[in-house]
N, C-alpha and C positions, 0 to 999 in steps of 0.2 A: 504494500500500500504506500502510495506517495505521501510523504510528510508534508503538511500544509506549510506555507511560508511563515516566517517568524512574525511575532506580534507587530501590529501596525504602528505602534508608538516609535518614532525615530530614535535610533541609538545615538547617544552623544559621541560615539566613536567616529572614525573616518567615514566620509560619505563620498561616493564617486562624484567627480566634478563635471562629467560630461552630461549633456542633455539638460532639459528644463528641470528645475527643482520646485516641487510643490511645497509651499510654506504651510506649516501646521496652524490650525486655528487655536484660539486660547484654550488652555486646559485648566478648569477650575481647581484650585487647591482645596483639599478636604478641610472642613471646619476643625478648629483646634480640639474639640471634644469628640470628634469622630474617631473611632478605633477601626482601622483598616485591617481586615483579616489577610494574612499572607496568601498569595495565590499559589496553590499547589500545582506542580506539573504532573499530569496524569501518568506520564511514563516513568517518572522517578519517585513520585510520592512526596516530593520535597519542594518548598518554595525556593530553595537555594540552588537547585540543579535543573538544567534543561537537557532533554535529549531530543534532537531534531531528526535523527535517522535511526533506523533499526540497527541493532548490534549484529556483528557477523554471526553466522551459524556455528562457527567453531567456538567451542566453549573455552578454548585456551587463549583467545585473543585478549590483549591487555585492555584495561580501561584507561582512556586518556581524558584528563580533566583540564579544560581551558579556563584560566583565571584572568578576566579582563583587566584592562587598563583603567586609570582614573577617569571617572565620568562615563565609562563604557558599559554597554549592556551585552547580554548574551547574543542578540541578533547579529552583531558584527562578526561573530565567529561561525555563523551558519555555513558560509562557503568552505571553511576549513573542515567543519564536520562532514560536509558532503564529500570532500576529497579523501578524508581519512577513514570514513565509515567502513570501507571494505577490509581494513586491517585492524580496527579497534572499536570497542564500544566507546563512543565519544559523548562526554558530558560537558556542558558549559555552565559555569557558575553565573547565577543571576543575583547580584547583590541587592539589598533593599534600597529603595529610593529612586528607581529608574524603570522605564518601560512598564510592564504590567504591575510592578511593585512600587510604582511612583508614589503611592499614598503612604508608604511606610517610612519611618525615620531612617536616614542614612547612618550607618554605624559610627563613622567618624574616627575609627582607630583600626590599625592593622590587626591588633589582638582581637577586637570584637568580630572582625570578618573571619579570622582564623577560627574563633570559637564556633561561629555559625556553621562554617564549612566542615569542621571536624565532626560535629554531630551529624550533619547532612550526609557525610561520606561513610558513616558507620556501617551501612549494609555492604559497602564495597571494600572495606579495609582488608579483608582476607583475599581479595582479588589482586592480580598484578597491576598495581596502580602506577600511572605516569602522570606527573603534573606539568602543565605548560602555563607559564605566567608571563604576560607582557607588561612592561613598565611597572606600575603599582602592583600588577598581578604577579610580577617576579618576586617582589618582597613577600607577598602573601604565600606564593608557592614555597619559598625558602622557609618561612616560619612554620608553615603547615607541615613541611617535611620534617623539620626539627621535632615537632610535636608527635608526629606519627612514629618516627624512629624511637622517641622516648617511650612511646606506648607499646613498642615491640611489634608494630605493624608497618615496617618501613616500605615506602614506595619502591617500585622497581627502578625508577629513575626520575630526574627532574630536568626540565628544559626551561631556561631563563632567558628572556628576550627583552632588549631595549631598556636595560637598567644597569647602573653601575653597582659594584659590590657594596653591601651595606657597611663594610669596613671603611669605606671612603665617605665620611660624613660631610655633607655640603648642602646648604639650604638651596631650594629651588629659586629663592629670591622673590617669591610671590606670596603676598599675604592672602590667605583664603577668604578673608572678609572683603577684599577689594575685587568687586565683580569685573570691573574693566580690565584689571591686571590678569584675572583668570581667563577672560575671553581673549586677551592679547596673547597669552601663553598658548592657548589652544590653536590660535591662528598661526603662531610661530612654528608650532610643531606639525602643522598641516593635518591636524586631527579631525577637523570638520570643515565642510565646504563653507567658504566665506559668505556665500549667499544665504546660507542658513543662519550663520552667526549674526548677519545684519538684521534678521527678523526678530523683533522684540519678544514675540510670543515664544519662539523657539529658545531664545536665550533664557527666558524665565523658566522654561521647561527643564533645561539642563543644569542651570546654576546650582540648585540645591545639592545634586549629586557631586558636581565638581567641587563645591566648597567643602563638603564632608570628606571627599576622597583626598583632596590636597592637604586638608588638615591632618588626615591620617598619615600621609606620606611625610609631611613636615615634622610631625611630632614623633615619628618612629625612631627609636634608637636601638642599635644592635647590642644585645646583651651577650657578653662573652660566655662561651660554653663549649661543649664537645662539637667538633666539626661534623658535617654529614658523612655518612658512610655510602649513601646512594651515589651512583654515577651521575654526572652532571654534564649537560650540554648547554652552551651559551651562544646565543645568536644576537647580532646587533646590526644596525644600519651604519655603514661606514662614514656617512655624513651626518650622523645624529648630532645636533647642536648641544645636547644635554648629556651625552654619554660618549666619552672618549674610548677608543679601542683598548687602551691600557687599563682603563677603569672597568671595562667589561671583563677583560682577562683576569682581573683581580679576584673574581669569583673562585678561581682555582684554589685559593688559600682556604676555602671553606668546605672542602670535601677531601676525604681520603680515597674516594672512588675514582673511577676512570673519568677523564675530563676531555671534552672536545669543544672547539671554538670555531664559529663560522661568521664571517662578515658578509653582508649583502649590500649591493648598491642601494643608496637611498638614505633618508633621514630617519627621524624617530618612528614614523609610521611606514617604514620600508615594507611592512606587511602588505600594504595596498598594492604596490607595483610588483612585489615579489611573491605573490600568493602561491603560485604553482611551485616555485623554487623552495619556498618555506615548507609547503606541504610535503615535498619530496624529502627535505631534510628531516622533518619530524618522523616520517615513515622510516627513514634510515636509522634514526635514533631509537625508535620502537624496536626495530630488529636487533640493533646492537645491545640494547638493554636486555632483551630476551636471551641473547647469546651469553652475555655476562652472567645473568641469573642462572643459566644452565650450568655454567662452569663452577660457580661458587655455592650453588644450592640456595635454599630459601634465605632471604635477608631477615635480619632481626637482631 
């Protein structure tokens, strides 16, 4: 059965620049005293996880979890799910405060997001898990892997994209309370079509998630502890204005497992132009992680 397209609420993540862009109408904010129930995904039974495509018939396929960037929603990763569904059960995180969860409070900290995802992934913890995080999602993937390893349910591997190592502490230089600065940063990173950002209604739609997510990134501090045992793959855009190649390579210090690094043409959202190449790289990582797991036996 063909999976229906993702929800119609536009994702704050990158939007294709070609062709006419329809501007969304105003979206009324819920009244302060209204409690918005989390929207469960019927395929996963969780508000935190979306599954757009059927899992492979092979019961041995890994489970690949995409963790979106700041301001981003699950819909942005729909094409990656389509490309990788033949070789993995693909889940995509949907954080509160965006798309169909827009009426829920934005968590506002990396730890709060990890808490929610840790519980949501409980039914999958005994499966061969692989986490993919882009930008803010890379921080979440890293901290989630630390927690899973500590619980004795280590992921098979972790793929970190578009983010410097958390050992390199540097402010993004953007006050999350400054709406204009947030929009300017999104424009600089080519994260969303400029024509959408010029629309006041669209800006009002995405700003709460952006504020909360950038607050989470700005206030996150790396807590020293055991480095990961999971193998790690790091991907980056070679022209990313916010992540230098050496800063991305510095993730190597945070795992004792196998480490691979790939640079792709493009900036922070190199994923847009390099979607096919990135999908192939992720498929290669899934195969490599499976081979490594076969050599070493169950992680834990």
